[in-house]
N, C-alpha and C positions, 0 to 999 in steps of 0.2 A: 583530859584528852589533849594530846600534843597539838600545838599551833602549826597550821600548815605554812610552809614558806610561800609568800606571795612577793615577788620582786618585780619591777618594771621589766616588761618583755625584752627590751634592749640590754638590760643587766643579766638577765637569766632567763632560760626558756621556761615554759610552763610546767616542767616537771614538778610534781607535788610530793615533796618529802619535808619532813619537819626540819627546823633550823639545826636541831641537835644531830639528827641522822646525816644532814648534809656536812656539818662540821666534822663529824666522826669519819665520813667516807673521805674527807679531804685531809685527814691526819692532823687536824687542828689539835691543840692541847686539851686536855680532859676538861678544863674549865669552860671551854667553848660549847661542850656538849653535856656536861654533867646534869643539866636540868632534864635531859631526855634520857637519862642513864637506863631506865628500864626498857625504854623503847630500843636502845642500842643494844642491851643485854638480851632482849628477845631476838634480834637479829643474829647476834654471835651465837645463840644456841639453836637456831633453826635455819639450816643451810638453804632450805627451798626459799624461805621468805627473803634471805640475804640475796640469793641469786636473783630473784625477781626484782628487788629494789636496785640492785646493781644493773640489771638490764634496762631499767627504766631511766637510769641517769648516766650510763657508761659514756655515750658519745659526748654529752655535754660536759660531763666531769673530766674526760680525758682531754677534750679540746682545751679546757681552761687550764687543766694541770700541765699539759705539755707546753702551753704557751709561757707559763710562769717557770715551769722547772723541767726544761728539755732534758732528755736522757735518763729520766727516772719515772718511776710509777708509784701511786699511792699504795699503802699496805694491802687495801682491799683487792686491788689488782693481783698482788702476789697470792692472795688467798683464793680468788676466783678464776682468773685468767691464766696466770702463768703455767708454763708447761709442768706437768706432773712427773714425779720420779717413776721409773718403771715399777710394775708389780715384781715383787721378789726382792726389792731393796730392804725391806723389813718383814721377812716372811713370818706369817702367822700373826702379825699385828693388825689391829682394825684399821689403822692408818696406812697400810702397805698400799701403795699405788695412788694415794690421795694428796700427798704432800707436794708442795711446789719443788721443782728441780732447783737445787741450790746453785749459787754462782760457782764457777770453777776456782778450785784452789790452784794458785800458781806457784807458791813457794812458801817455805816456813814450816815450823813444827808446832803441832798442837793436836789436841784430841777433844772433840765435842763431848759433853758429859754423858750423852746417851750411849756412847761406845763403851764406857767403863761402868756406869751406874745405872740404876732403875729409873731413868728419866725418859720421857718420850721426846723425840726430836722436836725442836722448836727453831724457827727461822724468823728473821726480821729482814725483809727486802732481800731475801735469797742468802742470808749469812747466818750461820749458827748463832744461837743467842746465849748458850750457856756452855762454858768450857771446863773440862776436867783439868787440863793441863795446857799451858802455852809456854814455849821456850822463850824467855824474856829477850834473848840475844837474837832470836830468829822467829818472830811471831807469824802466824799464818797470814799469807797475803792472797786476796781474791781479785779476780777480774772487777772491773768498774761496772756499775749497774748499766751504763750505756753499752758497754761491750756485751753484756748479756742479752739486752735488748736487740742489739745488732745481729748477734749470733743466731738468735731464734726468729729474726724476721719481724720484730715488733717495732723497731725504730722508723719513725716516719721520715718521709723526704724533707719535711720542714725542720726536723730535729737535725737531721744530718747537716743541713746547711748552717745551722747556728752553733752547733757543738764545736768546742775547741779541743785540742790535744789533751788539755788537763782534765777534760770530763771523762776521757778514756783511761786516765791513770789508775793502776791497781790500788786496792783499799787494804790497809793492814788493820788487823783486828786489835781494837782497844780492849785489852783484857783488864778487867776489874777483880781485884783479889777477893775471893769469897771464902771465909773462914770455915763455912760448913763443908764445902768441897775440899778444903785443905786437910781436914781430919782423915778423909778417905785417901787423899794423896799420901799422907804420912804413914797411914795404916798399910797401904799397898807397898810402900818403899820398906817398912819393917818387915813385911812378909817376904819380900824378895831377898833382903838381906839375911833372913833366917834360912832361906832355901839355899843360899850360896855358902852357908857355913858348913 
């Protein structure tokens, strides 16, 4: 049975979640919550339980998060609270209308993997996580997380006071070469060359 987190009242409120779940909710490295892996896995697989836990810690967690990392939100916020993409974005898919609205693409050339291959869409803090193709000289650039939060009305007055211009700077996709996806890119390029002959 997981140990319940009991910390002095001035350090933390009386919310009862295990150390592992608290660490996971706060985007701490896996080593910080690995002892509670199955408890975290249970939350990952049961949306109702996850929402219930989130509701019990939301105010406390966000107050602390915003004090430490203004202009950002933890991954769980993106999963539970962030605005959803409209129904019809992925017609006929079980996740249609349930995924977070991504951050706005400002400039650059790239294609998320799910637009070309049989991958489901995946985001990390509002950014696509897997790319089929990224133009190396003009990679996709997205709005900052603070800009997204402000656009949707989630940026607090306290955050607005402390955020600097750099916190609103656009974010460029850091593309990591994936040999598996490269096979598909080469295949598609060969098919296009065959059609043009």
